[in-house]
C-alpha positions as CSV (number, residue, x, y, z in Angstrom):
1,X,150.1,50.7,67.1
2,X,147.1,52.0,65.1
3,X,144.8,50.8,67.9
4,X,146.8,52.8,70.4
5,X,146.4,56.0,68.4
6,X,142.6,55.4,68.0
7,X,142.0,55.3,71.7
8,X,142.7,59.1,72.4
9,X,140.7,60.0,69.3
10,X,137.7,58.0,70.4
11,X,138.1,59.5,73.9
12,X,138.0,63.0,72.5
13,X,134.9,62.3,70.4
14,X,133.2,60.8,73.4
15,X,134.1,63.7,75.6
16,X,133.0,66.2,73.0
17,X,129.6,64.5,72.6
18,X,129.2,64.3,76.4
19,X,130.1,67.9,76.8
20,X,127.5,69.0,74.2
21,X,124.8,66.8,76.0
22,X,125.8,68.4,79.3
23,X,125.5,71.9,77.8
24,X,122.1,71.2,76.3
25,X,120.9,69.8,79.7
26,X,122.3,72.8,81.5
27,X,120.5,75.3,79.3
28,X,117.3,73.3,79.0
29,X,114.2,75.6,79.6
30,X,116.3,78.7,79.5
31,X,115.9,81.5,76.9
32,X,117.9,84.5,75.9
33,X,116.4,88.0,76.4
34,X,118.5,90.5,74.5
35,X,118.4,94.1,75.6
36,X,120.0,97.3,74.2
37,X,121.4,99.5,76.9
38,X,123.0,102.9,76.8
39,X,123.9,105.5,79.5
40,X,123.4,109.1,78.6
41,X,124.4,111.6,81.3
42,X,122.8,110.2,84.5
43,X,120.2,108.0,82.8
44,X,120.6,104.4,81.9
45,X,118.2,103.5,79.0
46,X,117.2,99.9,78.3
47,X,115.2,98.8,75.2
48,X,114.2,95.4,74.0
49,X,116.5,94.4,71.1
50,X,113.5,93.6,68.9
51,X,112.0,97.1,69.3
52,X,112.8,98.3,65.8
53,X,111.2,101.8,65.8
54,X,114.4,103.8,66.0
55,X,112.7,107.1,65.6
56,X,110.4,106.4,68.6
57,X,113.4,105.3,70.6
58,X,115.2,108.6,70.0
59,X,111.9,110.5,70.7
60,X,111.5,108.7,74.1
61,X,115.1,109.5,75.0
62,X,114.6,113.2,74.2
63,X,111.3,113.2,76.0
64,X,113.0,111.8,79.1
65,X,115.5,114.7,79.4
66,X,112.8,117.3,78.6
67,X,110.6,115.8,81.3
68,X,113.4,115.7,83.9
69,X,114.1,119.4,83.2
70,X,110.4,120.4,83.5
71,X,109.8,118.3,86.6
72,X,112.9,119.7,88.3
73,X,112.0,123.3,87.5
74,X,108.4,122.8,88.6
75,X,109.2,121.5,92.1
76,X,112.8,122.8,92.6
77,X,114.3,119.3,92.8
78,X,117.5,118.6,90.9
79,X,118.0,114.9,89.9
80,X,121.4,114.0,91.2
81,X,121.0,110.2,91.2
82,X,121.8,108.0,88.3
83,X,118.5,106.4,87.3
84,X,117.3,103.5,85.1
85,X,114.5,103.8,82.5
86,X,113.6,100.3,81.2
87,X,111.2,99.8,78.4
88,X,109.3,96.6,77.7
89,X,107.1,95.7,74.7
90,X,103.9,94.7,76.3
91,X,101.9,94.6,79.5
92,X,102.6,90.8,79.6
93,X,106.3,91.6,79.6
94,X,105.8,93.9,82.7
95,X,104.3,91.1,84.8
96,X,107.4,89.1,85.6
97,X,109.4,92.3,86.3
98,X,106.8,94.2,88.5
99,X,104.1,91.7,89.3
100,X,101.7,94.1,87.5
101,X,100.4,94.6,84.0
102,X,100.4,98.4,84.4
103,X,101.8,100.5,81.6
104,X,104.2,102.1,84.0
105,X,105.8,101.3,87.4
106,X,108.4,103.1,89.5
107,X,110.7,101.6,92.2
108,X,112.7,104.4,93.8
109,X,114.7,102.0,96.0
110,X,116.4,100.7,92.8
111,X,116.0,104.1,91.0
112,X,114.1,102.5,88.2
113,X,111.1,103.1,86.0
114,X,109.5,100.3,84.0
115,X,107.4,101.4,81.0
116,X,105.3,99.6,78.3
117,X,106.0,100.6,74.7
118,X,103.1,98.9,72.8
119,X,99.7,99.6,74.2
120,X,96.6,101.6,73.3
121,X,97.4,103.8,76.4
122,X,100.3,106.3,75.9
123,X,103.6,105.3,77.5
124,X,103.4,107.2,80.9
125,X,107.1,108.4,80.8
126,X,106.7,111.8,82.4
127,X,104.3,110.5,85.0
128,X,106.7,107.8,86.2
129,X,109.7,110.0,86.1
130,X,107.9,112.4,88.4
131,X,107.3,109.6,90.9
132,X,111.0,108.7,90.7
133,X,112.4,112.2,91.0
134,X,110.2,113.3,93.8
135,X,110.6,110.1,95.9
136,X,114.3,110.2,95.5
137,X,114.2,113.8,96.7
138,X,111.6,113.8,99.4
139,X,111.2,110.1,100.2
140,X,108.0,108.1,100.2
141,X,104.9,110.2,101.0
142,X,103.1,109.9,104.3
143,X,100.3,107.3,104.1
144,X,97.7,110.1,104.0
145,X,99.7,111.9,101.2
146,X,99.5,109.1,98.6
147,X,97.0,111.2,96.7
148,X,99.7,113.9,96.4
149,X,102.1,111.4,94.8
150,X,99.7,110.4,92.1
151,X,98.2,113.8,91.8
152,X,101.6,115.4,91.3
153,X,102.5,113.0,88.5
154,X,99.1,113.5,86.9
155,X,99.5,117.3,87.1
156,X,103.0,117.3,85.6
157,X,101.5,115.7,82.4
158,X,98.2,117.7,82.7
159,X,96.7,116.2,79.7
160,X,94.2,113.4,79.2
161,X,92.6,113.1,75.8
162,X,93.2,116.8,75.3
163,X,91.8,117.9,78.7
164,X,93.6,119.5,81.6
165,X,93.1,118.4,85.2
166,X,91.2,121.6,85.8
167,X,88.7,120.9,83.0
168,X,88.2,117.3,84.2
169,X,87.7,118.3,87.8
170,X,85.1,120.9,86.7
171,X,83.3,118.1,84.8
172,X,83.4,115.8,87.8
173,X,82.1,118.6,90.0
174,X,79.2,119.4,87.7
175,X,78.3,115.7,87.2
176,X,78.7,114.8,90.9
177,X,81.4,112.2,90.2
178,X,84.0,113.5,92.6
179,X,85.3,111.1,95.2
180,X,84.7,111.9,98.8
181,X,87.9,113.6,100.2
182,X,88.1,111.2,103.1
183,X,88.2,108.3,100.8
184,X,90.6,110.1,98.4
185,X,93.1,110.7,101.2
186,X,92.7,107.5,103.3
187,X,92.0,104.9,100.7
188,X,93.3,106.3,97.5
189,X,93.8,103.1,95.5
190,X,90.4,101.8,96.5
191,X,88.8,104.4,94.2
192,X,88.3,104.8,90.4
193,X,91.8,105.4,89.0
194,X,90.7,107.8,86.3
195,X,88.8,110.0,88.7
196,X,91.1,109.8,91.7
197,X,94.2,110.6,89.7
198,X,92.8,113.7,87.9
199,X,90.9,114.9,91.0
200,X,94.1,114.8,93.0
201,X,96.0,116.4,90.1
202,X,93.7,119.4,90.2
203,X,94.1,119.8,94.0
204,X,97.9,119.5,93.6
205,X,97.8,122.2,90.8
206,X,95.9,124.6,93.1
207,X,98.3,124.1,96.0
208,X,101.4,124.5,94.0
209,X,100.1,127.6,92.1
210,X,98.8,129.3,95.1
211,X,101.1,128.3,97.9
212,X,104.8,127.3,98.2
213,X,106.6,124.1,97.2
214,X,108.0,124.1,100.7
215,X,104.5,123.8,102.2
216,X,103.7,121.1,99.7
217,X,106.8,119.1,100.6
218,X,106.0,119.4,104.4
219,X,102.5,118.1,103.7
220,X,104.0,115.3,101.6
221,X,106.2,114.2,104.5
222,X,104.0,114.8,107.6
223,X,100.5,114.0,106.3
224,X,97.0,115.5,106.2
225,X,96.6,115.9,109.9
226,X,99.1,118.8,109.7
227,X,97.3,120.5,106.8
228,X,95.9,123.5,108.8
229,X,99.3,124.1,110.6
230,X,101.1,124.1,107.2
231,X,98.6,126.1,105.1
232,X,96.8,128.1,107.8
233,X,93.4,126.9,106.6
234,X,91.4,123.7,106.8
235,X,91.8,121.3,103.9
236,X,88.1,121.4,103.0
237,X,88.2,125.2,103.1
238,X,90.9,125.3,100.4
239,X,88.9,122.7,98.4
240,X,85.9,125.0,98.5
241,X,88.0,128.0,97.4
242,X,89.4,126.0,94.5
243,X,86.0,124.8,93.3
244,X,84.6,128.3,93.4
245,X,87.6,129.4,91.2
246,X,86.9,126.6,88.8
247,X,83.3,127.5,88.4
248,X,84.3,131.0,87.6
249,X,87.1,130.1,85.2
250,X,85.2,127.3,83.5
251,X,81.5,128.3,83.3
252,X,81.1,125.9,80.4
253,X,81.7,122.3,81.3
254,X,83.5,120.1,78.7
255,X,81.5,117.6,76.7
256,X,83.1,114.4,77.8
257,X,82.4,110.8,76.6
258,X,82.7,109.5,80.2
259,X,82.7,105.8,79.3
260,X,85.5,106.3,76.8
261,X,87.4,108.5,79.3
262,X,87.2,105.7,81.9
263,X,89.2,103.4,79.5
264,X,92.3,105.6,79.9
265,X,94.2,108.5,78.4
266,X,95.3,108.0,74.8
């Protein structure tokens, strides 16, 4: 009789051991990535669980809503969608999510910004939020309007190492470092990022401050070939007007450590 009682016990022990072995095999080479998520209004925030700087977390949340308000007021676009703002610790953590080691990436089709927290370059929160809000409102820019997309996001921040897009453009103009406008508008990402972004940012500033947002939106959607029809002047004519204004407003060119500038905005 005792032997009969032992059989079910031995079976349970065997089954429990087998189950644990199966579980270990099933989870082999897998790891847990813990995230903290919270939805506030129409923004879903996502932070790594091991990001322990709670003050900075709250500061970034506040900055998100301030940025959304400023962007919306600047271009007359209300954010109606629910968006996702996901932070990662390092550029290496960005790679599997975006196939890039950039400090910020935006994917309007999934309404998501990805941003790096720990880097020598500032977290480009407002820059990426601008991309997201505008592309959700106006769609992707025409292929000859890509410079407008990056320029608009750069102008919304309007600060790189303490200098505005106007001051930087004036420096590029003086030092003959400006990118040819044909290259800027037809091969934007083939140029130096630090120059192309801020050069475009100044052109965007001039268009928005001297003409209507409606004209800007139409150029965004239809492309550079329609510039004269939209603005009543040739593109290069407006560029010349803008540069003459800059020479007048900024007679003294900033003293810029160009090599340090090329490393990025801090």
